[in-house]
C-alpha positions in Angstrom: 16.5 -6.9 4.7 12.3 -7.3 4.3 11.2 -7.3 0.5 7.9 -5.8 -0.7 6.2 -7.1 -3.4 4.4 -5.7 -5.5 1.4 -6.7 -8.2 1.2 -3.5 -10.7 -1.6 -2.0 -13.2 -0.3 -4.5 -15.6 0.0 -7.7 -14.6 4.1 -7.0 -13.8 5.7 -9.1 -10.3 8.3 -6.6 -8.4 9.6 -7.3 -5.7 11.1 -4.5 -3.4 14.1 -4.6 -0.7 11.9 -1.9 2.7 13.4 -0.6 4.8 11.7 -1.0 8.0 10.1 2.6 9.5 9.1 3.4 6.1 5.3 3.6 4.6 4.9 1.4 2.1 3.6 4.5 -0.9 7.3 4.9 -0.4 9.3 1.6 -0.9 6.3 1.3 -4.1 7.5 5.5 -5.2 11.1 5.0 -4.4 11.2 2.6 -6.8 9.8 3.4 -9.2 6.7 2.4 -9.5 3.6 4.0 -10.9 2.0 5.5 -7.4 0.7 9.0 -7.7 0.6 9.6 -3.4 -1.0 13.5 -4.7 -1.0 14.3 -1.0 2.3 12.8 0.4 1.8 10.6 2.8 -0.9 13.5 4.6 -4.0 10.9 4.6 -5.7 13.8 2.2 -6.1 11.4 -0.6 -7.2 7.6 -1.6 -4.0 8.1 -4.4 -2.2 5.3 -2.6 -5.0 2.9 -2.9 -3.5 -0.9 -2.4 -4.8 -3.9 -2.7 -3.8 -6.0 -0.1 -3.6 -10.0 -0.1 -5.9 -11.3 1.0 -3.5 -13.6 3.5 -1.7 -10.9 4.6 -4.7 -8.5 5.2 -5.5 -9.9 9.1 -1.3 -9.1 10.0 -1.7 -6.0 8.8 -3.1 -2.8 12.1 -6.3 -1.6 11.1 -7.7 1.3 9.1 -7.9 4.3 11.4 -11.2 6.6 10.6 -9.1 9.0 8.5 -7.6 6.4 6.7 -11.7 4.5 5.6 -13.6 8.3 5.2 -10.5 8.0 2.5 -11.4 5.2 1.2 -14.8 5.9 1.6 -14.0 8.5 -1.6 -12.0 5.5 -3.8 -12.5 4.0 -6.6 -12.3 0.1 -6.8 -12.6 -0.4 -3.0 -12.2 -4.1 -2.1 -12.7 -5.3 1.3 -8.2 -5.4 1.4 -8.1 -1.9 0.3 -6.4 0.3 2.4 -3.7 3.0 2.1 -0.3 2.6 1.5 0.4 5.2 3.3 -0.6 4.1 6.4 1.0 0.7 6.7 4.8 1.0 8.1 6.8 -1.1 6.6 8.0 -3.5 9.8 10.5 -6.9 9.8 7.1 -8.9 10.9 5.6 -8.1 7.0 8.6 -9.1 5.1 6.7 -10.6 2.3 3.9 -8.7 2.7 2.5 -8.7 -1.5 0.1 -5.7 -2.6 -1.4 -4.7 -5.3 -1.5 -1.0 -6.8 -5.8 -0.4 -7.6 -6.3 1.0 -10.8 -5.4 5.4 -11.2 
């Protein structure tokens, strides 16, 4: 089973088992980490904003226009910002590293 590595807002590192086909936001939320995900994964907010480790960023599909528009509304956006509700876990992403953006 693939895993993701998540750095929480306090700097704590978490290794989470991840099922392929699930959204990264769901995986983080179901592990009990502090991610709001207010819209439930509909790409209608930016409360699941994460920073993707630069070694992994290029391995992801590009953000679509809807996600880019939501990121434009987010705070503390960086070049490696993504909405975790738009990242689908797969075996190819085993070992993905993300950091929760500030709330």
